[in-house]
N, C-alpha and C positions, 0 to 999 in steps of 0.2 A: 166278695166273696160276699154271697148269698147266705141269712140267715133263714136257716130250715128248722132245725136243732138248738133248742138252747140246753143246756145242764145248769142246772140252779141248783147249790150247792146248800143244803138246809140240816141246821143244827136240832137235834130234837130236842132238845127241853125250851125254845120257842122259835117259833118261824113266820108264826103268822103275818107280819111285815113282809118279808120279805120273797112270805108265798105270794102275796097282791100281784109286789111292783113284778115281779116274775110272770108274774098271767097279762099284766098292763101288755109287758114291753112286747108275749110274745102275741097278745091279740092283737095290739097295732102291726106287729110287722110280717103277723099269718104261719108262727113259726113251732114244730110239733116241742109240748115244753117235756124234761123229762127232769123231774123232779128226784134228787135222789136224796135222802134225814139221813142224817151219819151221827152215830154214839159212840166216841171213843172209852174203851175199857180200857184199865187197868192191866196189867202186864203180870199171869197167874201168880198166887202167894205158895208158898208150901206148905202145909202144916206137917205133924210129928209124924215121925216115920220118912220123911221126905214123900207124902204125899199131898193132892192139893185144898187147901183151908178152903174149909167145910164153909166159911162166911163168903171165903171168894166165891164161892161158885156158885153160893144163893144168892150175894150182890146182882151178878151174873145174869146169872136166869134171871129176876129183877127188871135188869134194864133193858133184858133183851123183846120183856112183853113190855115192859111199856112203850118200846122203839114200833114194832110193831104195830102198837094201839093207836100213833101217834102216825102212823103210815098210810092205815087204815079212818083217819079223820083228814088223811089229808087228795087221799083216794076221792073221798064223801065231797070236799069240797070242790074239785076239778069236774068231778061227773056234771056238778051245774054250769060251768063256764061255758062251756059248747066248742073248750076246744082239743085238739087232738094230745092225747098226755101220753106219759108213763111213768108211776111210782117205781122207784125201788129203797129200799131197807135196809144202812147196811150198818154193823156191828162189828167193829174192829178193833185191833191195841192200836197204842196208838203207830208203834215201828212200824203199821203195817197200812197205815191210811194212805200215805201217799200214792201207792200202787194202786190200791179201791178204787180211788181219785182219778188217778189217769189212766189206768183203763178206762175210765166212762169215760171218759176228756175225749180221747181217742173218736170216737163215735159224735162229737155234735160239733157246732160250726164255732159258738166260743160257750163258756161259763161264765156262772154268771156268780157273785158273790156280794150280801146283799147285808146295811146295815147290822142284824143280829146275828149274821154269823160272822163278820167281822170281830162283831166281843170276845169269841173266844178266838184267840187267841196263836194256841193252838192249834186247834181247824183252820184259819185263817195260814197261817203257815207250811199247813201238808196240803192246799188247795194250792198254793204259787210255789210247794215243791214237785208234787205232784199232777196240774197242768197244763203251767207255763216252765215247767225245766225239763217234765219227762212227755212234752207231746207238742205239735206242733200248733194245740189251738190257744186261741188269745183269752184271754179274765177281763171282766169286767169286774173292774171293786167298786163299790160303792157304800162307803162309811155315812155318807150326812144320810138328811132329813130327803137332799130334793130328791124329788121321784127320779128314776132313767126311762130316759124317752127315745124311741127307734127312729126317729125325726129330730134330730135334736138339729136347732136354729142357727146357733155358733158355736165355734165348735175349732178348740187350739190342739194344733201339731205341732209335737210339743220335736226339732230338728237340728241334728247334729252327727248327720250325714254318714249315719251309723246301720249297721245289715238290720241292726233289732229296729231301729225306727222306719226305717225302706219296710219294716217287715210289717207293722205294724200301719202304718200308712197303706199299704197293698191292704192288706185283711179289712180293713174299718173303712174302705171303698164305698161300698155301700151308704154307710153314713157319713161316710167325708159328703158325697155327690146329693144331698136331701140337705142337710143345712145352707144356712142363706150365704154363711161366709167360715170361712177353715183357717183360724190364723197360723199361716205355719212361722212359728213362734223361736226364735235361735237366740240363746243367751253368750255374751259375748262370743260373736263366730270370729273366725280365721277364716284371712280369706289367703286358700291357700290350694295350687293346682289336685293335689292326691289328696285333699277332707272338704272344704266345698265349694271351691271354684273359685274364680274370678271376683263372681259377686254371689256370697251369699247365700243362699233357699234359692235359687233362680232357676236352677235346674228341677229341683222337685216339685218348684213351681210349676214348670212348661208344662211336666210329665202330668202332674194330678190334673191341670186345666183340659189336659187333652184326655180324659174323664168327665168331663163336666164341669167340675166341684172350681168351685169360686172365692179364689183365695186372695188374701193382703198375706204377703212377706213381712214382717214385723223384727228388725233385729232391735234386740232388747241389752243394757249395759249393767252388772250387774250392780256398779258401785261398790264390788267387793261385800254385794251380799251371797247364801249359798242361791246355788240357781232352782232350787227346788220351790223356795220361797219367792225368787223372781217370777216360773212358774204360775204357784195358786196363784199373785198380787196380779199378774196378766190376766189371766183366766177366767179373776173377778170382773176388770176393771173392761171387758172386753162384755160381761154376763155370759162367762160359754157356760153352754149346758156337756156338756164330754171333755173332757182330755186325753188324746191319742200321743202314744208314749210307746219306744223298746223300753225293753226292762234291759237288766244287768246290763247296761255295756260295758261294766268293769269286771274281772274276774268274782266269780261271788264271794270268796272269802275275806278281797276286800270291802267289798261291803258289808260282810257279815262282822268287822271289827272296825271298821272308820264309819260306819252308815254310808252315806250314794242319796242321789238323788231319786232312787227305786228307793230305796225302802224308807226313808222320810216323806214320799209322797202316799205310800200307801198308812203310814202311819199318823198322815198331818191331814191332807187330803179331804174336805167333805161336799167333796165334787165327786160325780163317777168319773172312773177313770180307766179306758182297754188300754189294756194293756197287749203284749206279744214281745217274746225272747224270740 
């Protein structure tokens, strides 16, 4: 998948770091930047006689005016970059934010969520719910300070032979091709015909190699530790710039109740992660 349109999700409270990172990513990849700055307001408050609260209306108007101001600041900044870009401001309620994000993610090749947006947990959840689960668009989430590059030297591909992992590998193919080495990483792989084959990792390695991707297959023992901990440690060991993985290959209610690799990676990784579902 060639990256030609990047959707950058920005929180209206603070966005300078995330915007700069999105500009650098788009500049290096020659992509159009669609910057979306979002403010999520509270649901309407009712006052006396079943009418809308005056306080709520005043607060809503103040937030909208501030959002418009922020959008103008972003436009002014982007006008000096030489990038192809557009800027949208969205004032929405918590209940509708995921649909607003999904609507715009449909027309992007990838969605970027930077460190500042990640600090807003409510926004982060709605990005994942909207972009990742309601559209075919992958998400790159970067909670750490390590800059996101369009040409990673070393990439870890978390592989478990699932549909989600396969989709992530295909959608990240352009990024994988530029890497000096892609480490196909499997945690406690099982050799079964209908799962990983007789030689776990061999099939995906052959597939990617035919596309010109430089591959190393790493089968890693967990030693009783969590898979997400093993993946993060292995990524550090090989000095990876990016982790590519499928998201939520178990029912989401299980992930919500009991945690899981995807949730733990989102919450605890300080390395950029490319996710597809």
